C-alpha positions in Angstrom: 108.3 102.9 89.0 110.6 105.6 87.9 114.2 104.9 88.5 115.9 108.1 89.8 118.1 110.0 87.5 121.5 110.1 88.9 122.5 113.1 86.8 119.7 115.3 88.4 121.1 118.4 90.2 121.8 117.7 94.1 123.1 121.0 94.9 119.8 122.5 96.1 120.0 123.5 100.0 116.7 122.0 100.8 114.9 118.6 100.1 111.4 117.0 100.9 111.6 114.8 104.1 109.0 113.3 106.5 109.7 115.1 109.4 109.3 114.9 113.3 110.5 116.9 116.5 108.9 114.4 119.0 108.2 110.9 119.7 104.4 109.6 119.3 102.1 107.9 116.6 102.0 108.9 113.0 100.2 112.0 113.8 103.8 113.6 114.8 104.9 113.2 111.1 104.7 115.9 108.3 106.0 115.9 104.7 107.8 119.3 104.7 111.2 120.7 103.5 114.3 120.4 105.4 118.1 121.2 105.0 120.0 118.5 102.6 122.5 116.6 104.4 126.1 117.7 103.7 128.3 115.2 102.1 131.3 113.8 104.7 134.5 112.5 103.4 133.5 108.8 104.2 130.0 109.4 103.1 127.8 108.3 100.0 124.9 110.6 99.1 122.1 108.6 97.7 119.0 109.7 96.0 116.2 107.4 97.4 114.0 105.7 95.7 112.3 103.1 98.1 112.2 102.5 101.9 111.1 99.3 103.2 109.2 99.2 106.6 110.5 97.3 109.4 108.8 96.8 113.1 111.9 98.7 114.3 110.5 101.7 112.6 107.4 101.8 114.8 109.5 101.5 118.1 111.8 104.5 117.2 108.8 106.6 115.7 107.1 106.0 119.3 110.2 106.0 121.3 108.9 102.8 123.1 109.4 100.8 125.0 111.2 103.6 126.9 114.4 101.5 127.5 115.3 102.1 123.7 115.8 106.0 124.3 118.9 104.8 126.5 120.4 103.5 123.4 121.6 107.0 121.9 118.1 107.7 120.1 117.3 110.5 122.3 115.9 110.4 126.0 112.9 113.2 125.7 113.1 113.5 122.0 114.6 111.8 119.1 118.0 112.6 117.8 117.1 111.6 114.4 114.3 113.5 113.4 113.9 111.9 109.7 112.8 108.1 110.3 113.4 105.3 108.0 116.1 102.5 107.9 115.9 100.2 105.1 116.7 102.3 101.7 117.4 101.7 98.1 118.3 104.4 95.5 121.1 105.9 93.3 124.6 107.3 94.2 124.6 111.0 93.2 127.6 112.0 95.1 130.8 110.6 97.2 133.0 111.9 99.5 136.9 112.2 99.3 137.8 108.9 101.1 135.0 106.8 99.3 136.5 104.0 97.3 133.6 101.4 96.7 131.2 103.5 95.2 130.7 106.1 92.2 128.2 108.3 91.0 125.2 106.3 89.3 125.5 103.1 91.4 122.4 101.6 92.6 122.7 100.8 96.3 120.9 99.6 99.4 121.4 99.5 103.1 120.3 99.6 106.6 120.8 103.3 107.8 120.3 104.6 111.6 117.6 106.7 109.9 117.0 109.4 107.7 115.7 107.3 104.9 112.4 109.1 104.3 113.7 111.7 102.5 114.7 112.6 99.0 118.4 112.4 99.7 120.5 110.7 102.5 123.9 110.5 102.9 125.3 107.3 104.4 128.5 105.5 105.7 130.1 103.7 102.9 130.3 100.5 105.3 126.5 100.6 105.5 125.7 100.2 101.8 125.7 97.1 99.3 125.4 97.2 95.6 121.8 96.5 94.3 121.9 93.6 91.9 120.9 94.7 88.4 118.0 92.3 88.6 116.6 93.6 91.6 113.8 96.4 91.8 114.5 99.1 94.0 111.3 98.2 95.7 112.3 94.7 96.4 115.8 96.0 97.2 114.6 98.1 100.1 112.8 95.1 101.7 116.1 93.0 102.2 117.8 95.4 104.8 116.6 94.5 108.2 114.0 92.0 107.8 115.8 89.4 105.4 119.2 90.0 107.3 117.5 89.3 110.8 116.1 86.4 109.2 119.5 85.0 108.1 121.3 86.0 111.4 118.5 84.4 113.3 118.7 80.9 111.4 122.2 80.5 110.4 123.9 82.3 113.1 121.9 82.2 116.1 120.0 79.2 115.3 122.9 77.0 113.9 120.4 75.6 111.4 121.7 72.4 109.9 120.3 70.2 106.9 117.8 67.8 107.8 116.8 69.5 111.1 113.1 70.3 111.8 112.7 74.3 112.4 109.6 76.0 113.7 108.8 79.6 112.8 106.5 81.6 115.0 105.0 84.3 112.8 105.8 83.0 109.3 104.0 85.4 107.2 105.4 89.0 108.8 108.2 90.9 107.3 111.0 88.6 108.7 109.1 85.7 109.1 108.3 85.5 105.1 112.0 85.4 104.6 112.7 83.0 107.7 110.7 80.5 105.9 112.6 80.5 102.8 116.0 80.8 104.3 115.2 77.9 106.5 114.5 75.9 103.5 117.5 77.1 101.6 119.6 75.6 104.6 118.0 72.3 103.9 115.6 72.3 107.1 112.1 70.8 107.4 109.8 73.9 108.1 106.8 74.2 110.0 105.1 77.8 109.9 103.1 78.9 112.4 100.6 82.0 111.3 96.9 83.1 111.0 94.5 81.0 108.6 94.5 83.7 106.0 98.5 83.1 105.5 98.5 79.5 105.7 98.9 79.3 101.9 101.2 82.1 101.8 103.5 79.9 104.1 103.1 77.1 101.9 103.9 78.9 98.7 107.2 80.0 100.4 108.1 76.6 101.0 106.9 75.4 104.5 106.6 71.8 104.8 103.9 71.9 107.5 101.6 75.1 108.5 99.6 75.6 111.8 96.6 78.3 112.0 97.5 79.5 115.7 93.9 80.2 116.0 92.9 76.8 115.4 95.8 74.9 117.3 98.3 75.8 120.1 101.7 74.6 118.7 103.1 74.3 122.2 100.7 71.6 123.1 101.4 69.3 119.9 103.3 66.3 119.1 106.0 68.1 116.8 109.5 68.1 118.0 111.8 70.7 116.8 115.6 71.0 116.6 115.2 75.1 116.4 112.4 77.5 117.3 112.6 80.9 115.7 110.1 83.1 117.5 109.0 86.3 116.1 105.8 86.7 118.1 106.6 86.1 121.8 102.8 84.8 122.6 104.2 81.8 124.6 106.5 81.5 127.4 109.8 79.7 126.7 109.0 76.9 128.9 105.5 76.2 126.8 107.9 75.8 123.5 110.8 73.8 125.1 108.0 71.3 125.6 107.7 70.6 121.9 111.8 70.9 121.3 114.3 68.4 121.2 116.8 68.1 124.2 119.4 70.1 122.7 117.2 72.2 120.4 117.9 76.0 120.1 115.3 78.6 120.9 116.1 82.0 118.9 113.9 84.8 120.2 113.6 88.2 118.5 110.6 89.2 120.3 109.4 89.0 124.0 105.8 89.8 123.1 105.0 91.7 125.9 104.1 95.4 125.2 105.5 96.8 128.4 105.7 100.7 128.3 109.5 100.9 130.0 111.0 97.7 128.9 108.9 96.0 126.1 110.1 92.6 125.3 113.2 93.0 127.2 111.8 91.3 130.6 110.9 88.3 128.5 114.1 87.8 126.7 115.9 88.4 130.3 114.0 85.6 131.7 114.6 83.5 128.7 118.2 83.9 129.2 118.4 83.1 133.0 116.4 79.9 132.1 119.5 78.5 130.5 120.8 77.9 133.8 118.7 74.8 134.2 117.7 74.0 130.4 120.0 72.0 128.0 117.9 73.8 125.1 119.6 77.2 124.9 117.7 80.3 124.7 119.2 82.6 122.2 118.2 86.3 122.3 118.5 87.6 118.7 120.5 91.0 118.3 120.7 91.3 114.6 123.0 93.8 113.1 123.6 95.5 109.8 125.8 93.5 107.7 126.9 94.2 104.2 128.2 90.8 103.8 124.6 89.4 104.8 122.9 92.0 102.8 124.6 90.7 99.6 124.1 87.3 100.3 120.3 87.5 100.7 120.5 89.6 97.4 122.3 86.7 95.8 119.6 84.5 96.9 116.8 86.8 95.6 118.7 86.7 92.0 119.0 82.9 92.2 115.4 82.6 92.7 115.7 80.9 96.3 114.3 84.0 98.0 111.5 86.2 97.1 110.1 89.2 98.3 106.4 89.2 99.5 105.1 92.7 99.2 101.8 93.5 101.2 101.2 97.2 100.5 102.8 99.9 98.6 102.7 103.5 99.8 103.6 106.8 98.3 105.9 109.6 99.9 103.2 111.3 101.6 101.4 108.3 102.8 104.2 107.7 105.1 102.1 108.0 108.3 99.4 105.7 107.0 102.2 103.3 106.2 103.4 103.4 109.8 100.0 103.1 111.0 99.5 99.9 109.5 102.8 98.6 110.6 101.9 99.5 114.1 98.7 97.4 113.7 101.1 94.3 113.6 99.1 92.3 110.7 101.6 92.9 107.8 101.8 90.2 105.3 105.4 90.2 104.3 106.5 93.7 103.5 105.4 97.2 103.0 107.1 99.5 101.1 107.4 103.2 100.4 108.3 104.5 96.9 109.5 108.3 96.6 
């Protein structure tokens, strides 16, 4: 891919972007020209090279479950008209109060939106330096997905060396990172995925693999210290049957596609179950963290972590990319290059 030219002019008042004015499916998106964002004193202007896709992009595109609209994203229409959260690119201008970055720096970060554009202005605190040995495509895949896997296993799961970890949904965007991070933390990893992805899970370091189409993991004889559920296709009680007495159940999905609350109902039920179970249910609320982003980048540089890219798309193909994301069959990550 072509590396953006940091010396290219950025003063043009207009730029190309993927724009929408309403919630909906990919059909509400259009590649058009919009006003270039203004540079704030604490802002960093980045010429975007690549954008990684994450399940959250789909929820923010559709505005479903409706509950998320109450979290500041816009009740009837999206406040952020340009989607895209996980970006990598080159700094082309910095605000007067910015101290960590300079023009020409290669950066990556998790933004509240605006990524599907030629230029984005981000808060300095949301960006990390892109390692020199990392491509822009791979770097754009790390924010959100890799940091979610790290926070889910290290912080919420408190994984320790020698523990047995089950990852349900091991071949997706978060799951493909989770298998490798659990191994890096010294765990014995059992990966649950579809038959077509069993070899991928093995190649990522899984010690055991389970085809969910052929075997119900909650009815097996395995016992796990940590269950990291990225799918939500089983009740919490079902997973607790295969957990150690003090195991930890970490969930980033409740599974149910309820139009109003989505997975929130199942997550709430899981939290309530803590009243009578010694095995804690921990709902994962991953947060942008530059230190964690730098950590997963170091793991990639060290060869401990690799990025699995399922599909690559061009700028005009963002609607198609999000349509594929919404199907829920991604094998690793999908990435858009500008």
